[in-house]
C-alpha positions as CSV (number, residue, x, y, z in Angstrom):
1,X,0.2,-0.1,0.0
2,X,0.8,3.6,0.1
3,X,4.0,5.0,2.2
4,X,3.0,7.3,4.8
5,X,4.2,10.6,4.1
6,X,3.3,12.2,7.4
7,X,1.1,14.4,5.3
8,X,-2.5,15.3,6.2
9,X,-5.3,15.7,3.7
10,X,-5.1,19.3,4.0
11,X,-1.5,19.1,3.3
12,X,-2.3,17.3,0.1
13,X,-4.8,19.7,-0.9
14,X,-2.3,22.5,-0.3
15,X,0.1,20.7,-2.9
16,X,-2.5,21.1,-5.7
17,X,-1.5,24.7,-6.0
18,X,1.7,23.9,-7.4
19,X,2.3,22.7,-11.0
20,X,4.4,19.8,-9.8
21,X,3.7,17.0,-7.3
22,X,5.7,16.9,-4.2
23,X,8.6,14.8,-4.9
24,X,7.9,12.2,-2.2
25,X,4.2,11.7,-3.7
26,X,4.1,8.4,-5.3
27,X,1.8,5.6,-6.2
28,X,-2.0,5.8,-5.7
29,X,-1.8,9.3,-4.0
30,X,0.2,10.8,-7.1
31,X,-2.7,9.5,-9.3
32,X,-5.2,11.2,-7.1
33,X,-3.0,14.5,-7.2
34,X,-3.1,14.4,-11.0
35,X,-6.7,13.8,-11.2
36,X,-7.3,16.7,-8.7
37,X,-5.2,18.9,-11.0
38,X,-7.6,17.9,-14.0
39,X,-5.2,15.5,-15.5
40,X,-7.3,12.5,-15.9
41,X,-4.9,10.9,-18.5
42,X,-1.8,11.0,-16.3
43,X,-3.8,10.1,-13.2
44,X,-4.8,7.0,-15.1
45,X,-1.4,6.2,-16.3
46,X,0.0,6.4,-12.8
47,X,-2.8,4.4,-11.3
48,X,-2.2,1.5,-14.1
49,X,1.5,1.1,-12.8
50,X,0.5,0.8,-9.1
51,X,0.1,-3.0,-8.8
52,X,-1.8,-3.4,-5.4
53,X,-5.2,-2.7,-3.8
54,X,-4.6,1.1,-3.5
55,X,-3.9,1.3,-7.4
56,X,-7.1,-0.7,-8.2
57,X,-9.3,1.7,-5.8
58,X,-8.1,4.6,-7.6
59,X,-8.2,3.0,-11.0
60,X,-11.8,2.4,-10.3
61,X,-12.7,5.9,-9.0
62,X,-11.1,7.2,-12.3
63,X,-13.2,4.9,-14.4
64,X,-16.3,5.6,-12.6
65,X,-15.4,9.4,-13.2
66,X,-15.0,8.6,-16.9
67,X,-18.5,7.2,-16.9
68,X,-17.2,3.6,-17.7
69,X,-19.2,1.7,-14.9
70,X,-18.5,-1.8,-16.0
71,X,-14.6,-1.3,-16.1
72,X,-15.2,0.8,-12.8
73,X,-16.9,-2.2,-11.3
74,X,-14.1,-4.6,-12.2
75,X,-11.5,-2.4,-10.5
76,X,-13.6,-1.9,-7.2
77,X,-13.6,-5.9,-7.1
78,X,-9.8,-5.8,-7.7
79,X,-9.6,-3.4,-4.9
80,X,-11.8,-5.2,-2.5
81,X,-13.9,-2.1,-2.3
82,X,-17.7,-1.6,-2.7
83,X,-18.7,0.2,-5.8
84,X,-18.8,4.1,-4.7
85,X,-22.3,5.6,-4.8
86,X,-21.7,9.3,-3.4
87,X,-20.2,12.1,-5.4
88,X,-16.6,11.9,-7.0
89,X,-15.4,14.7,-4.6
90,X,-16.4,12.5,-1.5
91,X,-15.0,9.6,-3.2
92,X,-11.6,11.4,-4.0
93,X,-11.6,12.7,-0.4
94,X,-12.3,9.2,1.1
95,X,-9.5,7.5,-0.9
96,X,-7.0,10.0,-0.2
97,X,-7.8,10.1,3.7
98,X,-7.5,6.5,3.7
99,X,-4.3,6.2,1.8
100,X,-2.6,8.9,4.0
101,X,-4.1,7.3,7.4
102,X,-3.1,3.7,6.6
103,X,0.5,4.4,5.4
């Protein structure tokens, strides 16, 4: 899973004002960072390279955001997570918080 960066959700959100991600940001959190900056394609490329449950979870979120529900459902299963039903903003926040808290 994700390495704990000793970063809070507020810290992560604050980095979104920069045009480049923090150097220590990796994996699924990096994918979420790119998504929050409006770069779905880069977020997807990064998520595809994260071969664990955190990558699958972000991958599911991204396909849900894209509107590809069947592909999203596949990735939710791979992540061991239920299909999200809330807003995309709520899901992004939930994933980021979980990855930051679980380290």
